[in-house]
Steps between C-alpha positions, in 0.01 A plus 500: 500500500148557632402646835201268585282533805223258579169517690362162617181411685360157563288283708473132574240269643531150638174303419612171658830355643589397143345768267579869489471794251699826464430807292771755421510831316831648398571831325846618386609848446806571278701806416486604138801397292587690180681343210555545126268275300721301264244496219371865504813655650296722724498541874244267665382475861426154645296434806413147626214511758375146585158411662495133618213317658579152636283233656664200663306188604696239702414155624718300725485121456557253778373702792 
């Protein structure tokens, strides 16, 4: 239904043998989709761009 393309970039760092952190940025690009709005009965164009920032902290127990 949607033609989605993604751009991702990230970096990670290992502080110790057990503890690490990762930072990620993601951006999606979608093609516009046209549909009839069921409430107003007019042509409506939808676009769903997404910006996402994620930080991951991980710790391994028992090392």
